C-alpha positions in Angstrom: 97.2 -1.2 31.5 96.2 2.1 30.1 95.7 0.7 26.6 92.2 -0.5 28.0 91.3 3.2 28.5 90.0 5.3 25.8 92.1 8.3 27.5 95.4 6.4 27.6 97.2 9.2 25.9 96.4 11.7 28.6 98.5 12.5 31.6 97.1 11.6 34.9 97.5 14.4 37.5 99.6 13.4 40.8 97.1 12.0 43.3 94.5 11.0 40.8 95.8 7.7 39.6 93.5 5.7 41.6 90.3 7.5 40.6 91.5 6.9 36.7 92.1 3.2 37.5 88.8 2.3 39.0 86.7 2.5 35.8 89.1 0.2 33.7 88.2 -3.3 33.1 89.2 -6.1 35.1 91.3 -7.5 32.2 93.6 -4.4 32.7 94.9 -6.1 36.0 96.8 -8.7 33.9 95.2 -11.7 35.4 94.1 -15.0 33.8 91.2 -15.0 31.3 89.4 -17.5 33.6 89.5 -15.3 36.4 88.1 -12.5 34.1 85.3 -14.8 33.1 84.3 -15.9 36.6 84.0 -12.2 37.9 82.0 -11.2 34.8 79.7 -14.0 35.6 79.4 -12.7 39.3 78.6 -9.1 37.6 81.9 -7.5 38.2 83.4 -5.8 35.2 85.4 -3.2 36.2 88.2 -2.6 38.9 86.0 -0.3 40.9 83.5 -3.2 41.4 86.2 -5.2 42.8 87.9 -2.8 45.0 84.7 -1.8 46.7 84.1 -5.4 48.0 85.4 -7.5 50.9 88.8 -9.0 50.0 88.5 -12.5 51.7 85.9 -13.9 49.2 88.0 -13.1 46.3 91.2 -14.6 47.9 89.5 -17.8 48.7 88.0 -18.2 45.3 90.5 -16.8 42.7 93.7 -16.9 44.7 96.1 -14.1 46.3 97.3 -13.2 42.7 94.2 -11.3 42.0 94.4 -9.1 45.1 98.1 -8.4 44.4 97.5 -7.3 41.0 94.6 -5.0 42.5 97.1 -3.4 45.0 99.8 -2.9 42.4 97.2 -1.3 40.0 96.1 0.9 42.8 99.6 1.8 44.0 99.3 0.2 47.2 102.2 -2.3 46.6 105.3 -1.6 44.8 106.0 -3.4 41.5 109.7 -3.4 40.6 110.5 -3.3 37.0 113.7 -4.7 35.6 114.2 -3.6 32.0 116.0 -5.6 29.5 119.2 -3.9 28.6 120.1 -3.9 24.7 122.5 -6.6 23.5 126.1 -4.7 22.9 127.4 -5.1 19.4 130.7 -6.5 21.1 131.6 -7.5 24.5 134.6 -9.1 26.6 134.7 -9.6 30.4 137.4 -10.9 32.8 136.5 -12.6 36.2 138.7 -12.7 39.2 139.1 -15.3 41.7 140.1 -12.5 44.2 138.7 -9.1 43.8 140.8 -6.2 42.7 140.3 -2.7 44.2 143.3 -0.6 42.7 142.4 1.8 39.8 145.6 0.7 38.0 144.4 -2.9 38.0 141.0 -1.8 36.6 142.4 0.2 33.7 144.9 -2.6 32.9 142.0 -5.0 32.8 140.1 -2.5 30.6 143.0 -2.3 28.1 143.3 -6.0 27.8 139.6 -6.2 27.2 140.1 -3.6 24.7 142.5 -5.8 22.8 140.1 -8.5 22.7 137.3 -6.0 21.4 139.7 -4.5 18.9 140.2 -8.0 17.2 136.5 -8.7 16.8 135.8 -5.2 15.5 138.6 -5.4 13.1 137.4 -8.6 11.6 134.0 -6.8 11.1 135.5 -3.8 9.7 134.1 -1.7 12.5 135.1 0.6 15.3 133.2 1.6 18.5 131.7 4.8 19.0 129.9 4.3 22.4 131.8 1.9 25.1 130.7 0.9 28.6 132.6 -0.6 31.3 130.4 -2.5 34.0 132.4 -2.9 37.3 130.9 -5.6 39.3 131.6 -5.4 43.1 131.8 -8.2 45.5 128.6 -7.1 47.4 126.6 -7.2 44.3 126.7 -3.4 43.3 127.3 -2.7 39.7 128.9 0.6 38.4 128.8 1.3 34.8 130.8 4.1 33.1 130.3 5.2 29.4 132.6 7.0 27.1 131.7 8.2 23.4 134.1 8.9 20.7 134.3 11.3 17.8 135.4 8.7 15.5 135.4 4.8 15.4 137.9 3.5 17.9 139.8 0.3 18.2 142.9 1.4 20.0 143.1 -0.5 23.4 145.5 2.3 24.8 143.1 5.1 23.9 140.1 3.3 25.5 142.2 3.1 28.8 143.0 6.6 28.7 139.4 7.8 28.2 138.2 5.6 31.0 140.9 7.0 33.2 139.6 10.4 32.5 136.0 9.2 33.3 137.3 7.7 36.6 139.0 11.1 37.4 135.8 12.8 37.1 133.5 10.3 39.1 136.0 9.9 41.8 134.3 8.4 44.9 131.3 7.6 43.3 133.0 4.4 42.0 134.0 3.3 45.4 135.4 -0.3 44.9 134.4 -1.3 48.4 135.7 -4.7 49.0 136.8 -5.0 45.3 135.6 -6.0 42.0 135.2 -9.6 40.9 134.4 -9.1 37.3 134.9 -6.3 34.7 133.0 -6.1 31.5 133.9 -4.0 28.4 131.0 -3.5 25.9 130.8 -1.7 22.4 127.2 -0.4 22.6 127.5 1.5 19.3 129.8 0.6 16.4 130.4 2.2 13.1 131.9 1.2 9.8 135.5 2.1 9.4 137.9 1.6 6.6 141.9 1.7 6.7 142.9 5.3 5.7 146.1 5.9 4.0 148.4 8.2 5.9 149.5 11.6 4.2 153.0 11.9 2.7 153.1 15.6 2.3 152.9 16.4 5.9 151.8 15.3 9.5 148.2 14.2 9.8 146.6 15.3 13.1 143.4 14.0 12.5 143.8 11.2 15.1 145.4 13.6 17.7 142.3 15.9 17.3 139.9 13.0 17.6 141.5 11.9 20.9 141.4 15.4 22.3 137.6 15.6 21.5 137.0 12.2 23.2 139.0 13.3 26.2 137.0 16.4 26.7 133.8 14.3 26.2 135.0 12.0 29.0 135.6 15.0 31.3 132.8 17.3 30.8 130.1 14.9 29.2 129.6 14.0 25.5 127.0 16.7 24.9 129.1 19.5 26.0 131.6 19.2 23.3 130.0 20.3 20.1 131.0 20.8 16.4 129.5 23.1 13.6 127.7 20.8 11.0 126.6 22.6 7.7 122.8 22.6 6.9 121.1 22.3 3.2 119.7 25.8 3.3 120.7 29.1 1.6 119.8 31.3 5.0 123.2 32.3 6.3 121.9 32.4 9.8 120.8 28.6 9.6 123.5 27.4 7.5 125.3 25.6 10.3 124.0 23.9 13.4 125.7 22.8 16.7 125.8 19.1 17.0 127.7 16.9 19.6 131.3 16.2 18.3 130.9 12.4 18.8 127.6 12.3 16.8 127.7 10.0 13.6 128.4 12.0 10.4 125.8 12.6 9.1 123.2 12.6 11.8 119.6 12.1 11.0 119.1 15.8 12.0 121.6 17.1 10.0 121.6 17.4 6.3 124.8 16.3 4.1 127.4 19.0 3.7 126.8 21.6 1.2 128.6 21.0 -2.3 129.5 24.4 -3.7 128.4 25.0 -7.3 131.0 27.8 -8.1 134.6 28.7 -7.9 133.9 31.6 -5.6 134.7 31.7 -2.1 132.3 30.0 0.4 129.6 32.3 1.4 128.6 34.4 3.1 132.1 36.3 2.9 130.8 38.6 5.7 127.6 38.5 7.6 126.7 41.8 9.2 124.9 42.2 12.6 122.5 44.7 11.0 121.6 44.7 7.3 123.0 47.8 5.4 121.6 49.5 2.3 123.5 49.1 -1.0 122.5 51.3 -4.1 123.2 49.4 -7.4 123.1 50.6 -10.9 122.6 48.1 -13.7 122.6 48.7 -17.5 119.2 47.0 -18.1 116.6 46.2 -15.6 117.0 42.9 -13.8 120.8 42.7 -15.2 123.8 42.4 -13.6 125.0 45.4 -11.7 128.0 47.6 -13.1 128.3 49.9 -10.1 127.2 49.8 -6.4 127.6 52.5 -3.4 128.0 51.1 0.1 128.7 53.4 3.0 128.9 56.3 0.9 131.7 54.7 -1.4 131.3 53.8 -5.0 132.6 50.5 -6.3 132.9 49.3 -9.8 131.8 45.7 -10.5 134.4 43.8 -12.5 132.7 40.4 -12.6 129.2 39.3 -11.5 127.6 36.0 -10.8 123.9 35.2 -10.4 121.2 36.4 -9.7 120.9 34.5 -6.5 117.8 35.2 -4.1 118.3 34.8 -0.7 114.9 34.5 1.1 113.2 32.4 3.8 112.0 29.0 2.6 108.4 28.6 2.8 108.5 25.3 4.5 110.3 26.9 7.6 109.0 29.3 10.2 110.6 32.5 11.2 113.1 30.8 13.5 114.3 28.5 10.6 112.6 25.2 11.9 111.2 22.9 9.4 107.3 22.9 9.5 
């Protein structure tokens, strides 16, 4: 409706919605064009002209829909909105002739549906990053539970374990009531995953670490488990950033990992809380140092690499945010 107003991008203060609605044209009420044309012939062009006149003649000539749209626009009648949910990448569901209420039955159904989803995702060469279980109660109530993963997942047993952790946190919030007559498992977000060769030199704990991160995310929330991701900047204070552990790699807000261009150790070797002065002596101006003094101790330089200038980028502010 507000695209009919020249100030549609402003925020209407609380209690002033009706005053802001009255100057809008009648077409903003989402009525048929014939009704708008008929009102225009009668000299009524805005919602205020319609709201200030008796309602009975308008209902007799144009029908009750016009008055319903008017009351909805002025906030006198509620207008429920049913948003359309996005279509999941993969989905499997199970219906029951007799509702189930035990948690073990629900988790067993989730594992069975996970096996069906795993086959679909494996054929696509994908794994799930965000899963949702919808529990449809017999009285029409729907409980939706979501879990995220730190890496693409196709293992039904791990899916069951993560939803078990999630149910343990929610507790009575998912009261089955008279039972669930349908359970639906959806993969809302998927990611490409290729088979990885296991290491021969030693144990590979990557899967165990990923599963631990997923369990912590199911317990405490996805955004409360974070990891450090490198940033494409030479300022040590902004070289890494905290991102959710389940976020895809790389995320749009995170630059690709920095590739080191020398054989030296990853810098900075040591980042002091306060800068400390260093007195360096070079053979020629702007040449490599041959000696330097730090904390009243003289050191002889064996090898030098550089020069490298560490300064704030001109395209960032004092906090390191990109302008």
